[in-house]
C-alpha positions in Angstrom: 73.3 105.2 109.3 71.9 106.2 105.9 74.5 105.2 103.3 72.9 107.4 100.7 73.0 110.6 102.8 76.7 109.5 104.0 78.0 109.6 100.7 76.0 112.6 99.3 77.2 114.8 102.1 80.7 114.2 101.2 80.2 114.7 97.5 78.4 117.9 98.3 81.2 119.4 100.2 83.7 118.1 98.0 82.0 119.9 95.0 83.0 123.0 96.9 86.7 122.3 97.3 89.4 123.0 94.7 90.8 120.2 93.3 89.8 111.5 111.1 93.1 105.7 112.5 92.8 102.1 109.5 96.1 101.3 107.7 97.7 98.6 105.7 100.7 96.9 107.2 104.1 98.2 106.0 105.5 101.7 106.1 103.1 104.3 107.4 102.3 107.3 104.9 103.5 110.8 105.1 99.8 111.6 105.9 96.6 109.7 105.7 93.2 111.0 105.0 90.6 109.5 107.1 86.7 110.0 106.4 84.7 109.8 109.7 81.0 109.1 110.1 79.5 110.0 113.6 76.3 108.9 115.0 75.0 110.5 118.2 73.1 107.4 119.6 70.2 107.9 122.0 71.2 106.2 125.2 68.2 104.1 125.5 68.5 102.8 122.1 72.2 101.5 122.5 71.5 98.1 122.4 69.4 98.2 119.5 72.0 100.4 117.6 74.8 98.1 118.3 72.6 95.1 117.2 72.0 96.9 113.8 75.9 97.9 113.5 76.9 94.5 114.4 74.6 93.2 111.6 75.6 95.4 109.1 79.3 94.2 109.5 78.1 90.8 109.5 76.5 91.5 106.0 79.6 92.9 104.7 81.6 89.9 105.6 78.9 87.5 104.4 78.6 88.7 101.1 82.5 89.4 100.7 82.3 93.3 100.2 86.0 94.0 100.3 86.0 97.4 98.4 85.6 99.1 101.7 86.7 98.7 105.3 86.0 100.5 108.4 87.0 100.4 112.1 84.2 101.4 114.7 84.7 102.9 118.1 82.1 104.2 120.6 82.8 107.1 123.1 81.6 107.7 126.6 79.1 110.3 125.2 77.3 107.7 123.1 78.7 108.8 119.9 79.8 105.8 117.4 82.6 106.6 115.0 83.3 104.8 111.8 86.6 105.2 110.3 87.6 104.5 106.8 91.0 105.5 105.1 90.7 107.3 101.8 93.3 108.5 99.2 91.5 111.7 98.6 88.1 113.3 98.7 86.6 111.9 95.7 87.3 108.5 96.9 84.4 108.7 99.4 82.2 107.6 96.5 83.6 104.2 97.3 81.2 104.0 100.2 78.0 104.5 97.9 79.4 101.6 95.5 79.9 99.4 98.4 76.7 99.7 99.9 75.1 99.3 96.3 77.1 96.2 95.8 75.8 94.8 99.1 72.2 95.8 98.2 72.5 93.9 94.7 73.8 90.8 96.2 71.2 90.9 99.1 68.3 92.1 97.0 66.6 95.3 97.7 63.9 94.3 100.0 66.3 92.6 102.5 68.8 95.2 102.4 66.2 97.9 103.1 64.8 95.8 106.0 68.4 95.7 107.4 69.0 99.3 107.2 65.8 100.0 109.0 67.1 98.6 112.1 69.1 101.7 112.7 65.9 104.0 112.5 65.0 105.8 115.7 68.5 104.7 117.3 70.3 108.2 116.8 69.2 111.9 117.2 72.0 113.2 114.7 74.8 112.2 112.5 77.5 114.0 110.7 80.8 113.3 108.5 84.0 114.7 108.4 87.6 114.2 107.5 90.7 114.1 109.7 94.5 113.6 108.5 96.8 111.6 110.2 100.4 112.9 110.5 102.9 110.2 111.4 105.7 112.8 111.3 104.0 114.4 114.3 102.9 111.4 116.1 105.2 109.3 118.4 105.2 105.5 117.9 101.9 105.8 115.7 101.8 102.2 115.3 101.5 101.7 119.1 98.2 99.9 120.0 96.9 100.3 116.4 96.5 96.4 116.0 93.3 94.9 117.4 95.1 91.7 118.2 97.3 93.7 120.7 94.3 94.2 122.9 95.1 97.8 123.4 91.4 98.9 122.5 90.8 101.7 125.1 91.1 105.0 123.4 91.5 108.7 124.7 91.1 111.5 122.3 92.1 115.0 123.0 91.0 117.8 121.0 93.0 121.0 120.7 91.1 123.8 119.0 94.0 126.1 118.1 93.7 129.9 117.8 93.3 131.1 114.2 96.6 132.3 113.0 98.7 130.3 115.6 98.7 127.0 113.4 102.4 127.3 112.9 103.2 127.8 116.4 101.0 124.9 117.4 103.0 122.4 114.9 106.2 123.7 116.3 104.9 122.8 119.9 103.7 119.3 118.5 107.3 118.7 117.3 108.5 119.5 121.0 106.1 117.1 122.4 107.5 114.4 120.1 111.0 115.4 120.7 110.2 115.0 124.7 108.8 111.8 124.5 111.8 110.6 122.3 114.3 111.9 124.7 112.7 110.0 127.7 112.3 106.9 125.6 108.5 106.5 126.6 107.0 103.3 125.8 103.6 104.3 124.8 102.9 106.0 121.6 100.3 108.4 120.1 98.9 109.5 116.9 98.5 113.1 116.1 95.6 114.0 113.5 94.8 117.4 112.1 91.1 118.3 111.5 90.1 118.7 107.8 87.0 118.9 106.0 84.0 119.2 108.0 85.8 120.0 111.2 86.0 123.1 113.6 89.4 124.1 112.2 92.2 124.6 113.0 92.0 121.5 115.4 94.5 118.8 116.5 93.3 115.5 117.8 95.5 113.2 119.6 94.6 109.5 120.0 96.3 107.4 122.7 95.7 103.7 123.4 95.8 101.4 126.2 94.1 98.3 127.5 91.7 100.1 129.9 91.0 103.5 131.5 92.9 102.3 134.7 96.0 101.2 132.5 95.9 104.5 130.6 95.8 106.9 133.6 98.3 104.6 135.4 101.0 104.9 132.6 100.0 108.7 132.0 101.0 109.5 135.5 104.2 107.6 135.5 105.1 109.4 132.0 104.4 112.8 133.6 106.9 111.9 136.5 109.3 111.1 133.6 109.0 114.2 132.0 109.8 116.2 135.0 109.8 120.1 134.9 109.8 119.9 131.3 106.3 118.5 131.0 104.4 121.1 133.0 106.4 123.8 131.0 105.8 122.5 127.5 101.9 121.9 128.5 101.7 125.6 129.6 103.2 126.4 126.2 100.5 124.2 124.5 97.5 126.1 126.3 98.9 129.4 125.0 97.7 128.4 121.4 94.4 126.6 122.3 91.2 128.3 122.3 89.3 125.3 123.4 90.0 122.0 124.6 87.9 118.6 124.5 88.5 115.1 125.6 86.9 111.9 125.1 87.4 108.3 126.3 86.1 105.2 124.5 86.8 101.7 122.9 87.5 100.5 119.4 84.9 97.9 118.6 86.1 95.1 116.7 82.8 93.3 116.9 81.1 96.3 115.0 83.9 96.8 112.7 84.4 95.5 109.1 88.0 94.7 108.5 88.4 92.4 105.3 92.2 93.2 104.6 94.8 91.2 106.8 96.6 93.7 108.9 94.0 96.4 108.7 94.4 98.6 111.7 91.9 100.9 113.9 92.3 104.6 114.6 
């Protein structure tokens, strides 16, 4: 996890643009841009990688670096994701500033030694943006507090046929209306892929206590939907060119959340 590369990639991408969740408590924004850093970890190096990641979070806490917060999740395919809310694309520069502040407080030699703990742990990494749309989500606050213990996640990636974006948005509204009409207890968060993603893509994140808990409640909800569920799912597939699904967990032990009430994605 090289912080200079992390920042420079975003800045380079931003330079070509004309002028992927963590939230403060209170009213949710109309939309929230989220910067995502993803490391593809080598399976045999998971233990070393998690040691390095936990150490990094500890260093941010120890040295009171409050200018940046991030939540970490790991997926079953050995990817580790770092989520940081940003107001705009230019704000990614705060990542560099936060690491520079940490380096200044630690000293260059000690800082570089801790960063080297990540060396050889992953075979690739990438950076991208996603945007949360609370208006297209259902109970987006559900499971979004670490204290609730709903740290299991299932992420569904719907890659939309180009030109069918409006139709996909209309279908998303139909899903929300269906959940509302059936008074489903569990919620979900809907994100749109932004800079650095294979657009157009819709990402739906759902929370639960565990995989068993998630699938049990999903099966119950499908029964509650009745015939409307399969019919709307068929309509959904008509605008989708590719579908991917990932399971994983929010990792509070690897996260740096200095602001009270800060929430994971």
